[in-house]
Biopython code that builds the backbone (N, CA, C, O; Angstrom):
import numpy as np
from Bio.PDB.StructureBuilder import StructureBuilder

atoms = [
    (1, "MET", "N", (35.023, -33.769, -16.939)),
    (1, "MET", "CA", (35.630, -33.481, -15.923)),
    (1, "MET", "C", (35.779, -34.159, -14.260)),
    (1, "MET", "O", (36.494, -34.979, -13.682)),
    (2, "ALA", "N", (34.471, -33.127, -13.894)),
    (2, "ALA", "CA", (34.486, -33.854, -12.448)),
    (2, "ALA", "C", (33.899, -35.084, -12.582)),
    (2, "ALA", "O", (34.421, -35.894, -11.817)),
    (3, "ASP", "N", (32.878, -35.617, -13.358)),
    (3, "ASP", "CA", (32.425, -36.793, -12.974)),
    (3, "ASP", "C", (33.314, -37.742, -13.369)),
    (3, "ASP", "O", (32.912, -38.889, -13.170)),
    (4, "HIS", "N", (35.134, -37.576, -14.204)),
    (4, "HIS", "CA", (35.663, -38.713, -14.273)),
    (4, "HIS", "C", (35.778, -38.518, -12.444)),
    (4, "HIS", "O", (35.214, -39.346, -11.727)),
    (5, "ASN", "N", (36.490, -37.453, -11.892)),
    (5, "ASN", "CA", (36.900, -37.190, -10.598)),
    (5, "ASN", "C", (35.994, -38.362, -9.520)),
    (5, "ASN", "O", (36.310, -39.417, -8.969)),
    (6, "ASP", "N", (35.176, -37.821, -9.559)),
    (6, "ASP", "CA", (33.623, -38.248, -8.744)),
    (6, "ASP", "C", (33.839, -39.708, -8.869)),
    (6, "ASP", "O", (33.694, -40.489, -7.928)),
    (7, "GLU", "N", (34.096, -39.954, -9.743)),
    (7, "GLU", "CA", (33.709, -41.826, -10.498)),
    (7, "GLU", "C", (34.527, -42.276, -9.640)),
    (7, "GLU", "O", (34.220, -43.132, -8.810)),
    (8, "HIS", "N", (36.209, -41.497, -9.793)),
    (8, "HIS", "CA", (37.542, -42.457, -9.014)),
    (8, "HIS", "C", (37.620, -41.802, -8.141)),
    (8, "HIS", "O", (38.801, -41.480, -8.014)),
    (9, "GLN", "N", (36.717, -41.162, -7.031)),
    (9, "GLN", "CA", (37.035, -41.584, -5.686)),
    (9, "GLN", "C", (35.606, -42.074, -4.697)),
    (9, "GLN", "O", (35.223, -41.944, -3.534)),
    (10, "GLU", "N", (34.999, -42.884, -6.336)),
    (10, "GLU", "CA", (34.430, -43.307, -5.739)),
    (10, "GLU", "C", (34.329, -45.056, -5.673)),
    (10, "GLU", "O", (33.652, -45.859, -5.031)),
    (11, "LYS", "N", (35.517, -45.151, -6.828)),
    (11, "LYS", "CA", (35.714, -46.480, -6.940)),
    (11, "LYS", "C", (37.588, -46.781, -5.494)),
    (11, "LYS", "O", (37.867, -47.885, -5.025)),
    (12, "GLU", "N", (38.269, -45.702, -5.254)),
    (12, "GLU", "CA", (39.100, -45.331, -4.411)),
    (12, "GLU", "C", (38.076, -45.884, -3.378)),
    (12, "GLU", "O", (38.408, -47.054, -3.192)),
    (13, "GLY", "N", (36.796, -45.540, -2.488)),
    (13, "GLY", "CA", (36.327, -45.603, -1.251)),
    (13, "GLY", "C", (35.723, -47.047, -1.548)),
    (13, "GLY", "O", (35.156, -47.535, -0.571)),
    (14, "HIS", "N", (35.729, -47.687, -2.495)),
    (14, "HIS", "CA", (35.161, -49.354, -2.692)),
    (14, "HIS", "C", (36.321, -50.170, -2.275)),
    (14, "HIS", "O", (36.271, -50.863, -1.259)),
    (15, "CYS", "N", (37.274, -50.109, -2.970)),
    (15, "CYS", "CA", (38.675, -50.537, -2.717)),
    (15, "CYS", "C", (38.594, -50.025, -1.362)),
    (15, "CYS", "O", (38.271, -51.107, -0.871)),
    (16, "ILE", "N", (38.636, -49.053, -0.118)),
    (16, "ILE", "CA", (39.632, -49.415, 1.118)),
    (16, "ILE", "C", (38.240, -49.690, 1.681)),
    (16, "ILE", "O", (38.248, -50.189, 2.806)),
    (17, "ALA", "N", (37.038, -49.466, 1.124)),
    (17, "ALA", "CA", (35.621, -50.463, 2.703)),
    (17, "ALA", "C", (36.168, -52.073, 2.160)),
    (17, "ALA", "O", (35.955, -52.761, 3.158)),
    (18, "ASP", "N", (36.477, -52.554, 1.600)),
    (18, "ASP", "CA", (37.012, -54.036, 1.000)),
    (18, "ASP", "C", (38.436, -54.244, 1.296)),
    (18, "ASP", "O", (39.200, -54.944, 0.632)),
    (19, "ILE", "N", (38.602, -53.858, 1.904)),
    (19, "ILE", "CA", (40.008, -53.846, 2.389)),
    (19, "ILE", "C", (40.444, -53.629, 4.252)),
    (19, "ILE", "O", (41.366, -54.060, 4.944)),
    (20, "ILE", "N", (39.167, -52.688, 4.546)),
    (20, "ILE", "CA", (39.443, -53.163, 5.915)),
    (20, "ILE", "C", (37.989, -54.000, 6.644)),
    (20, "ILE", "O", (37.731, -54.075, 7.845)),
    (21, "LYS", "N", (37.219, -54.545, 5.532)),
    (21, "LYS", "CA", (36.127, -55.588, 6.023)),
    (21, "LYS", "C", (36.890, -57.470, 5.205)),
    (21, "LYS", "O", (36.671, -58.674, 5.343)),
    (22, "ALA", "N", (37.595, -56.766, 4.585)),
    (22, "ALA", "CA", (39.412, -58.576, 4.568)),
    (22, "ALA", "C", (39.963, -57.739, 5.322)),
    (22, "ALA", "O", (41.030, -57.543, 4.739)),
    (23, "SER", "N", (39.964, -57.145, 6.173)),
    (23, "SER", "CA", (41.126, -57.427, 7.321)),
    (23, "SER", "C", (40.624, -57.308, 7.971)),
    (23, "SER", "O", (41.312, -57.358, 8.990)),
    (24, "VAL", "N", (39.267, -57.071, 8.267)),
    (24, "VAL", "CA", (38.398, -57.668, 10.203)),
    (24, "VAL", "C", (38.208, -59.221, 9.949)),
    (24, "VAL", "O", (38.080, -60.023, 10.874)),
    (25, "LEU", "N", (38.203, -59.527, 8.772)),
    (25, "LEU", "CA", (37.799, -60.775, 8.533)),
    (25, "LEU", "C", (38.647, -62.203, 8.405)),
    (25, "LEU", "O", (38.327, -63.385, 8.277)),
    (26, "VAL", "N", (39.802, -61.523, 8.498)),
    (26, "VAL", "CA", (40.928, -62.062, 8.576)),
    (26, "VAL", "C", (41.157, -62.403, 10.190)),
    (26, "VAL", "O", (41.108, -63.430, 10.868)),
    (27, "TRP", "N", (41.591, -60.189, 10.592)),
    (27, "TRP", "CA", (42.033, -60.525, 12.245)),
    (27, "TRP", "C", (41.250, -61.725, 13.341)),
    (27, "TRP", "O", (41.748, -62.469, 14.186)),
    (28, "SER", "N", (39.381, -61.461, 12.755)),
    (28, "SER", "CA", (38.788, -61.781, 13.665)),
    (28, "SER", "C", (39.136, -63.691, 13.407)),
    (28, "SER", "O", (38.797, -64.408, 14.348)),
    (29, "ALA", "N", (39.674, -64.266, 12.373)),
    (29, "ALA", "CA", (39.706, -65.821, 11.944)),
    (29, "ALA", "C", (40.593, -65.594, 13.325)),
    (29, "ALA", "O", (40.223, -65.905, 14.457)),
    (30, "THR", "N", (42.011, -64.900, 12.915)),
    (30, "THR", "CA", (43.314, -65.059, 14.028)),
    (30, "THR", "C", (42.689, -64.912, 14.668)),
    (30, "THR", "O", (42.143, -65.990, 14.900)),
    (31, "LEU", "N", (42.139, -63.856, 15.485)),
    (31, "LEU", "CA", (41.469, -64.977, 17.147)),
    (31, "LEU", "C", (40.501, -65.653, 17.128)),
    (31, "LEU", "O", (40.175, -66.059, 16.012)),
    (32, "LEU", "N", (40.230, -65.782, 17.499)),
    (32, "LEU", "CA", (38.908, -67.487, 16.574)),
    (32, "LEU", "C", (39.959, -68.349, 16.947)),
    (32, "LEU", "O", (40.083, -68.595, 18.147)),
    (33, "THR", "N", (40.485, -68.689, 16.399)),
    (33, "THR", "CA", (41.742, -69.768, 16.409)),
    (33, "THR", "C", (42.739, -69.539, 16.891)),
    (33, "THR", "O", (43.286, -70.639, 16.821)),
    (34, "VAL", "N", (43.451, -68.865, 17.374)),
    (34, "VAL", "CA", (44.620, -68.848, 18.333)),
    (34, "VAL", "C", (43.172, -69.069, 19.857)),
    (34, "VAL", "O", (43.252, -70.061, 20.581)),
    (35, "SER", "N", (42.904, -68.823, 19.908)),
    (35, "SER", "CA", (41.877, -68.876, 21.155)),
    (35, "SER", "C", (40.486, -70.304, 21.169)),
    (35, "SER", "O", (39.869, -70.590, 22.196)),
    (36, "TYR", "N", (40.323, -70.802, 20.195)),
    (36, "TYR", "CA", (39.914, -71.848, 20.103)),
    (36, "TYR", "C", (41.461, -73.571, 20.987)),
    (36, "TYR", "O", (41.462, -74.434, 21.865)),
    (37, "LEU", "N", (42.572, -72.913, 19.690)),
    (37, "LEU", "CA", (43.421, -73.384, 19.882)),
    (37, "LEU", "C", (44.921, -73.548, 21.328)),
    (37, "LEU", "O", (46.004, -74.113, 21.479)),
    (38, "ASN", "N", (43.923, -72.564, 22.116)),
    (38, "ASN", "CA", (44.827, -72.077, 22.938)),
    (38, "ASN", "C", (46.370, -72.055, 23.310)),
    (38, "ASN", "O", (47.231, -72.745, 23.856)),
    (39, "LEU", "N", (46.254, -71.288, 22.912)),
    (39, "LEU", "CA", (48.457, -71.449, 21.708)),
    (39, "LEU", "C", (48.991, -70.320, 22.667)),
    (39, "LEU", "O", (50.180, -70.351, 22.984)),
    (40, "VAL", "N", (47.697, -68.756, 23.414)),
    (40, "VAL", "CA", (48.502, -68.062, 24.101)),
    (40, "VAL", "C", (47.368, -68.318, 25.866)),
    (40, "VAL", "O", (46.509, -67.466, 26.094)),
    (41, "PRO", "N", (47.520, -69.281, 26.689)),
    (41, "PRO", "CA", (47.018, -70.106, 27.490)),
    (41, "PRO", "C", (46.362, -68.253, 28.530)),
    (41, "PRO", "O", (45.338, -67.975, 29.155)),
    (42, "SER", "N", (47.796, -67.375, 28.139)),
    (42, "SER", "CA", (47.011, -66.526, 29.496)),
    (42, "SER", "C", (46.316, -65.288, 28.515)),
    (42, "SER", "O", (46.142, -64.131, 28.898)),
    (43, "MET", "N", (46.064, -65.674, 27.540)),
    (43, "MET", "CA", (45.088, -64.956, 26.482)),
    (43, "MET", "C", (42.926, -65.103, 26.673)),
    (43, "MET", "O", (42.138, -65.877, 26.130)),
    (44, "LYS", "N", (42.707, -63.981, 27.660)),
    (44, "LYS", "CA", (41.177, -64.355, 27.547)),
    (44, "LYS", "C", (40.333, -63.455, 27.172)),
    (44, "LYS", "O", (40.155, -62.337, 27.657)),
    (45, "MET", "N", (39.780, -63.987, 26.247)),
    (45, "MET", "CA", (38.734, -63.039, 25.649)),
    (45, "MET", "C", (37.163, -64.396, 25.176)),
    (45, "MET", "O", (37.003, -65.601, 25.367)),
    (46, "ASP", "N", (36.334, -63.288, 24.518)),
    (46, "ASP", "CA", (35.199, -62.780, 24.618)),
    (46, "ASP", "C", (35.191, -63.552, 23.395)),
    (46, "ASP", "O", (35.024, -62.805, 22.430)),
    (47, "SER", "N", (35.346, -65.146, 22.977)),
    (47, "SER", "CA", (34.841, -65.820, 21.639)),
    (47, "SER", "C", (33.955, -65.560, 21.219)),
    (47, "SER", "O", (34.099, -65.049, 20.108)),
    (48, "THR", "N", (33.043, -65.638, 21.526)),
    (48, "THR", "CA", (31.460, -64.904, 20.858)),
    (48, "THR", "C", (31.046, -63.930, 20.322)),
    (48, "THR", "O", (30.358, -63.940, 19.301)),
    (49, "PHE", "N", (31.540, -62.584, 21.162)),
    (49, "PHE", "CA", (32.450, -61.339, 20.311)),
    (49, "PHE", "C", (33.618, -61.259, 19.188)),
    (49, "PHE", "O", (33.887, -60.205, 18.613)),
    (50, "ILE", "N", (34.081, -62.116, 19.014)),
    (50, "ILE", "CA", (34.975, -62.129, 18.094)),
    (50, "ILE", "C", (34.131, -63.291, 16.183)),
    (50, "ILE", "O", (34.434, -63.427, 14.998)),
    (51, "ALA", "N", (33.200, -63.704, 17.024)),
    (51, "ALA", "CA", (32.661, -65.477, 16.010)),
    (51, "ALA", "C", (31.387, -64.121, 16.158)),
    (51, "ALA", "O", (31.057, -64.133, 14.972)),
    (52, "SER", "N", (30.931, -63.556, 16.478)),
    (52, "SER", "CA", (30.359, -62.419, 15.600)),
    (52, "SER", "C", (30.934, -61.689, 14.564)),
    (52, "SER", "O", (30.550, -61.885, 13.411)),
    (53, "LEU", "N", (32.019, -60.671, 14.878)),
    (53, "LEU", "CA", (33.394, -59.672, 14.105)),
    (53, "LEU", "C", (32.738, -60.873, 12.681)),
    (53, "LEU", "O", (32.039, -60.511, 11.736)),
    (54, "LEU", "N", (33.218, -62.245, 12.938)),
    (54, "LEU", "CA", (33.539, -63.087, 11.590)),
    (54, "LEU", "C", (32.240, -63.047, 10.677)),
    (54, "LEU", "O", (32.040, -62.610, 9.544)),
    (55, "THR", "N", (31.255, -63.820, 11.831)),
    (55, "THR", "CA", (29.823, -64.260, 10.877)),
    (55, "THR", "C", (29.780, -62.793, 9.842)),
    (55, "THR", "O", (29.611, -62.805, 8.623)),
    (56, "GLY", "N", (30.008, -61.417, 10.817)),
    (56, "GLY", "CA", (29.331, -60.056, 10.291)),
    (56, "GLY", "C", (30.415, -59.941, 8.767)),
    (56, "GLY", "O", (29.876, -59.792, 7.671)),
    (57, "SER", "N", (31.600, -60.013, 8.866)),
    (57, "SER", "CA", (32.213, -60.390, 8.100)),
    (57, "SER", "C", (32.112, -60.797, 6.836)),
    (57, "SER", "O", (32.215, -60.355, 5.692)),
    (58, "MET", "N", (31.911, -61.641, 7.331)),
    (58, "MET", "CA", (31.460, -63.066, 5.999)),
    (58, "MET", "C", (30.293, -62.249, 5.076)),
    (58, "MET", "O", (30.395, -61.846, 3.917)),
    (59, "ALA", "N", (29.144, -62.151, 6.017)),
    (59, "ALA", "CA", (27.949, -61.442, 5.192)),
    (59, "ALA", "C", (28.326, -60.911, 4.490)),
    (59, "ALA", "O", (28.373, -61.411, 3.366)),
    (60, "SER", "N", (28.794, -59.665, 4.693)),
    (60, "SER", "CA", (29.393, -58.511, 3.725)),
    (60, "SER", "C", (29.529, -58.917, 2.465)),
    (60, "SER", "O", (28.962, -58.500, 1.456)),
    (61, "PHE", "N", (30.885, -60.363, 2.686)),
    (61, "PHE", "CA", (30.959, -60.758, 1.533)),
    (61, "PHE", "C", (30.508, -61.709, 0.409)),
    (61, "PHE", "O", (30.976, -62.162, -0.636)),
    (62, "GLY", "N", (29.291, -61.798, 1.179)),
    (62, "GLY", "CA", (28.172, -62.681, 0.607)),
    (62, "GLY", "C", (27.902, -63.893, 1.258)),
    (62, "GLY", "O", (26.979, -64.472, 0.686)),
    (63, "VAL", "N", (28.481, -64.713, 2.546)),
    (63, "VAL", "CA", (28.630, -66.068, 2.381)),
    (63, "VAL", "C", (28.381, -65.813, 4.106)),
    (63, "VAL", "O", (28.829, -65.121, 5.020)),
    (64, "ASN", "N", (27.136, -67.098, 3.806)),
    (64, "ASN", "CA", (26.582, -67.545, 5.265)),
    (64, "ASN", "C", (26.262, -68.888, 5.172)),
    (64, "ASN", "O", (26.018, -69.466, 4.113)),
    (65, "ILE", "N", (26.261, -69.292, 6.059)),
    (65, "ILE", "CA", (26.151, -70.673, 6.628)),
    (65, "ILE", "C", (24.835, -71.224, 7.573)),
    (65, "ILE", "O", (24.633, -71.326, 8.783)),
    (66, "LYS", "N", (23.993, -71.547, 6.231)),
    (66, "LYS", "CA", (22.620, -72.333, 6.651)),
    (66, "LYS", "C", (22.115, -73.433, 6.999)),
    (66, "LYS", "O", (22.316, -74.189, 6.049)),
    (67, "SER", "N", (21.510, -74.045, 7.899)),
    (67, "SER", "CA", (20.617, -75.099, 7.761)),
    (67, "SER", "C", (20.717, -75.851, 6.382)),
    (67, "SER", "O", (20.555, -75.378, 5.257)),
    (68, "GLY", "N", (21.047, -77.234, 6.776)),
    (68, "GLY", "CA", (21.127, -78.071, 5.111)),
    (68, "GLY", "C", (19.246, -78.515, 5.123)),
    (68, "GLY", "O", (18.795, -79.001, 4.085)),
    (69, "ASN", "N", (18.600, -78.371, 5.940)),
    (69, "ASN", "CA", (16.926, -78.865, 6.452)),
    (69, "ASN", "C", (16.627, -77.381, 6.382)),
    (69, "ASN", "O", (15.440, -77.141, 6.603)),
    (70, "GLY", "N", (17.197, -76.579, 6.196)),
    (70, "GLY", "CA", (15.805, -75.518, 5.533)),
    (70, "GLY", "C", (14.892, -74.743, 7.451)),
    (70, "GLY", "O", (14.644, -73.566, 7.716)),
    (71, "ASN", "N", (14.671, -75.906, 8.274)),
    (71, "ASN", "CA", (13.949, -75.760, 8.344)),
    (71, "ASN", "C", (14.298, -74.098, 9.853)),
    (71, "ASN", "O", (13.415, -73.574, 10.533)),
    (72, "GLY", "N", (15.654, -73.788, 9.871)),
    (72, "GLY", "CA", (16.047, -73.470, 11.159)),
    (72, "GLY", "C", (16.891, -73.507, 12.670)),
    (72, "GLY", "O", (17.383, -72.675, 13.432)),
    (73, "ASN", "N", (16.739, -75.027, 12.608)),
    (73, "ASN", "CA", (16.286, -75.328, 14.275)),
    (73, "ASN", "C", (18.251, -76.270, 13.977)),
    (73, "ASN", "O", (19.195, -76.109, 14.749)),
    (74, "GLY", "N", (18.266, -76.665, 13.394)),
    (74, "GLY", "CA", (20.707, -76.219, 13.529)),
    (74, "GLY", "C", (20.431, -78.294, 13.560)),
    (74, "GLY", "O", (21.363, -79.042, 13.857)),
    (75, "ASN", "N", (19.496, -78.641, 13.320)),
    (75, "ASN", "CA", (19.715, -79.961, 13.195)),
    (75, "ASN", "C", (19.868, -80.482, 11.591)),
    (75, "ASN", "O", (19.511, -81.647, 11.417)),
    (76, "GLY", "N", (20.216, -79.965, 10.745)),
    (76, "GLY", "CA", (20.770, -80.478, 9.644)),
    (76, "GLY", "C", (21.821, -80.159, 9.764)),
    (76, "GLY", "O", (22.215, -79.255, 10.501)),
    (77, "LYS", "N", (22.612, -80.998, 8.904)),
    (77, "LYS", "CA", (23.917, -81.381, 7.434)),
    (77, "LYS", "C", (24.395, -78.775, 7.188)),
    (77, "LYS", "O", (23.570, -78.057, 6.622)),
    (78, "LYS", "N", (25.565, -78.274, 7.703)),
    (78, "LYS", "CA", (26.177, -77.474, 8.068)),
    (78, "LYS", "C", (26.044, -77.473, 6.307)),
    (78, "LYS", "O", (26.119, -78.604, 5.827)),
    (79, "LYS", "N", (25.880, -76.485, 5.436)),
    (79, "LYS", "CA", (26.258, -76.449, 4.476)),
    (79, "LYS", "C", (26.624, -74.724, 3.888)),
    (79, "LYS", "O", (25.665, -73.958, 3.794)),
    (80, "LEU", "N", (27.649, -74.357, 3.622)),
    (80, "LEU", "CA", (28.302, -72.950, 2.810)),
    (80, "LEU", "C", (27.588, -72.771, 2.154)),
    (80, "LEU", "O", (27.309, -73.841, 1.613)),
    (81, "ASP", "N", (26.645, -71.502, 1.545)),
    (81, "ASP", "CA", (25.841, -70.859, 1.165)),
    (81, "ASP", "C", (26.711, -69.832, 0.556)),
    (81, "ASP", "O", (27.558, -69.527, 1.396)),
    (82, "VAL", "N", (26.872, -69.161, -0.549)),
    (82, "VAL", "CA", (26.839, -68.186, -1.353)),
    (82, "VAL", "C", (25.620, -67.377, -2.198)),
    (82, "VAL", "O", (25.083, -67.667, -3.267)),
    (83, "LYS", "N", (25.476, -66.621, -1.586)),
    (83, "LYS", "CA", (24.479, -65.490, -2.387)),
    (83, "LYS", "C", (24.921, -65.396, -3.967)),
    (83, "LYS", "O", (25.708, -64.464, -4.125)),
    (84, "THR", "N", (24.730, -65.859, -4.756)),
    (84, "THR", "CA", (25.408, -65.243, -6.274)),
    (84, "THR", "C", (24.269, -64.727, -7.146)),
    (84, "THR", "O", (24.123, -64.587, -8.360)),
    (85, "ASP", "N", (23.337, -64.440, -5.808)),
    (85, "ASP", "CA", (22.219, -63.089, -6.729)),
    (85, "ASP", "C", (23.312, -61.872, -5.897)),
    (85, "ASP", "O", (23.730, -60.986, -6.642)),
    (86, "SER", "N", (23.538, -61.844, -5.159)),
    (86, "SER", "CA", (24.166, -59.751, -4.270)),
    (86, "SER", "C", (25.867, -59.708, -5.511)),
    (86, "SER", "O", (26.663, -60.397, -6.149)),
    (87, "ASN", "N", (25.456, -58.246, -5.094)),
    (87, "ASN", "CA", (25.590, -57.496, -5.708)),
    (87, "ASN", "C", (26.691, -56.516, -5.065)),
    (87, "ASN", "O", (26.796, -55.338, -5.409)),
    (88, "VAL", "N", (27.863, -57.408, -3.656)),
    (88, "VAL", "CA", (28.611, -57.330, -3.184)),
    (88, "VAL", "C", (30.068, -56.461, -3.653)),
    (88, "VAL", "O", (30.999, -57.238, -3.438)),
    (89, "GLY", "N", (30.334, -55.806, -3.931)),
    (89, "GLY", "CA", (31.496, -56.214, -4.741)),
    (89, "GLY", "C", (31.555, -55.354, -6.182)),
    (89, "GLY", "O", (32.628, -54.971, -6.648)),
    (90, "ILE", "N", (30.023, -55.053, -6.944)),
    (90, "ILE", "CA", (29.648, -55.021, -8.300)),
    (90, "ILE", "C", (29.105, -53.704, -8.386)),
    (90, "ILE", "O", (28.072, -53.363, -7.810)),
    (91, "LYS", "N", (29.619, -53.162, -8.915)),
    (91, "LYS", "CA", (29.215, -51.474, -9.349)),
    (91, "LYS", "C", (28.049, -51.320, -10.846)),
    (91, "LYS", "O", (27.697, -50.209, -11.243)),
]
sb = StructureBuilder()
sb.init_structure("model")
sb.init_model(0)
sb.init_chain("A")
sb.init_seg("    ")
for serial, (resi, resn, name, xyz) in enumerate(atoms, 1):
    if name == "N":
        sb.init_residue(resn, " ", resi, " ")
    sb.init_atom(name, np.array(xyz, "f"), 0.0, 1.0, " ", f" {name:<3s}", serial, name[0])
structure = sb.get_structure()
C-alpha cells in the first residue's frame, strides 16, 4: 500500500514539475517576443535574462541549438538538436 502511495506522489511531483517548466518556457518566450517586436514601447527589460530563462527551459526538455560545423565558434549554420537519448520525463 505504501509503495503505491509513494509512486503516486512521485508521479504527481513529476507532472507538477513539467507544468512549471512548460509555464516558464511559454512565459519567457512571450516576454522575449514582446520585447523584440516592441509591442509595448514603455516596457523596458533585460532581454538577456529572459533569453537565458528560455534557453534553460528548452534545455530542461532536451532541446539545444548547436552550430552546424561543430567547432563551437558560431560560424556555421544553426540547427535544432533534440537529444533522443535524454531521459527527461521518462521514468
